N, C-alpha and C positions, 0 to 999 in steps of 0.2 A: 286390164280390162279394156277392150275396144268396143265402143257403143256407137251405133248410128241411130239418131232419132230420125225417123222417116215418116212421110205422110204427105199429103197434098199441101200446097201453099196455104198458109193461114191456120194450120193445125196447131201451131204453138211451138214449133221446134226450137226457136231461139229462146223463148221465155223458159220453157221446160229445160233446155240445155243449161242455161246459167244456173238455175236452182239445183238441178240434178248434179251438176259438176261440183257445187259447193257441198251437197250432201254426201257425195262419194269421194270428195277430195281428188277429182280429176279435172284436167283442163278441158274447157269447152271451146269449140271453134265452129263458126258458122260457115257451112259449106258454100253459101251464097258468095262469100268472099273469094272463093276459088274459081268462080265463073269468069271466063274471058270476057272482055268488054263487048265482043260481038254478040254473046249470048244475052247479056244484060240489055243491050240495045234492042235486040230482037224481041225480048219479052216486053220491054218498056212500050214497044209499038203495038202490043197486044198479039204478037205472033208466037204460037207455040213452038217450042224447040223440037227438033228432029232427033232421032237416035244419033245421027252423025254429028249433031251439035253437042250431044251429051257425053259421048264417049270419052273425049279427052278430059272433060271436067270430072267425070266419075273416076277416072284413073287418078287424078290429083286427089280426090277425096280419099280413095283407098291408101294412097302414099302418105297422106296426112295421118293416117291411123297406124303406121308402122310402129308407133310408140303409143302406149296407153293413153286413152283419152275419149272424149265424146265429140261427135261432130253431127251437125244438123244437116241432113241431105234428103231430098224427097225419095230417092231410091225406089221409084214407083213400080218398076219391073223386076221380076226375079233375076233376069239377065243383068240388070244394073247391080243388084245386090251381090251376085256372083262375082262380077268384075271388082267391085269395092273389096270384097273379101280376099280375092286373089291378090290384088295390089297391096293389101294391108298385111299379107303373109298369113292369112287365116285367123280364125278365132274371133270374128266379128259378130257381135250380137245386135240384131236389129230390133228397135222398139217402135212399133207402129202406133203413132198417135192418131187414133181413129175417131172420127166424128161425123155427124150428119152434114150434108151440104148446107142446110139452113144455118147451122151453128158456125160453120167455117166461113161462109159468106158474110155473116154478120160480123165476125172478127176481122175479115179482110177490109170490109167497108169502114171499120172503125180505126184502122191503122193508118199512119201517115208516113210519107218518105220511103216507101218501099216500091221497087220497080215492077212487082208483079200485080197486074190489074186483076180485079175480080172477074173480068170477062174470060180469063183463061181458066177459071176454076172448072168448067165443064170438061175441058181437054185434060185436066189433071185427073179428074175422076174417071174419065174414059180410059186413061193409060194405066191407072192404078191396078196392080195385081196384088192382092192381099197375101201376105206371107203364108206359105203352105206349112202344114204340120211338120214336114221334114226339114224345114229351114230353122236355124237358130234364131228365133224371134219370139217376142211377146207383143200382145196387143193391149193397148190401154185406151179406155174411153175418155176423151178430153172433155166431155160435158160435165165437168166437176171443177171445183177450185184447184188452182195451181198446186197448192200444197198436197192435196189429195192425189193428184196425178203423179207427183214425184214420189210420195209414199207408196203408191201402187206399183210403180216401176221398181222401186227398191225391193218391195216384197217379192215380185216376180223374178227379179234377178237372183234373189236369195234362193228361191225354189229351184232355179237352174244351177245353184252352187256358185254363183258368180259374184255376189255382193258380200262383203266381209261383215263380220259382227253379228250382234244380237238382233234387236228389233228394228223395224223400219224407223226413220226419223219421225218424231212427233211433229205433226203439221204446225203446231204452234212455234216450233223451233226453226222452221224453214223460212 
């Protein structure tokens, strides 16, 4: 299984990725770790990335998914998701961690040590193209406890025939 946890900055990709990886026995990797230093410096200055900035990074994200696993990556546009899927050799499922601007901004303001400032949130929402029905994607509302988000993802993956086993994990066990 190849999964991209996608969404705007601050939606919880890293937090969900670690717990979902444990629930599905898959390795999790943070796509931010694949950004070139120039991209991180640009975002740290409050400058939004351009498509030209993103293409090499997105190719690396896709290449990291040539083996089964989970990766957190904004994947905001359909064209980005198509590149990731192509670089991964196909079969990538995108899990859109969806939330309101207010919820996400609150989370961003509460986190420390991250290069992405809340000032770039508007550009993230402006760029976001919600996955279309013909894409292999599921949408999950993040305005619920982490364990509930992960359980909902597992249920939706099972409906797609992708997650193994019986019932979703009990939130108490995650």
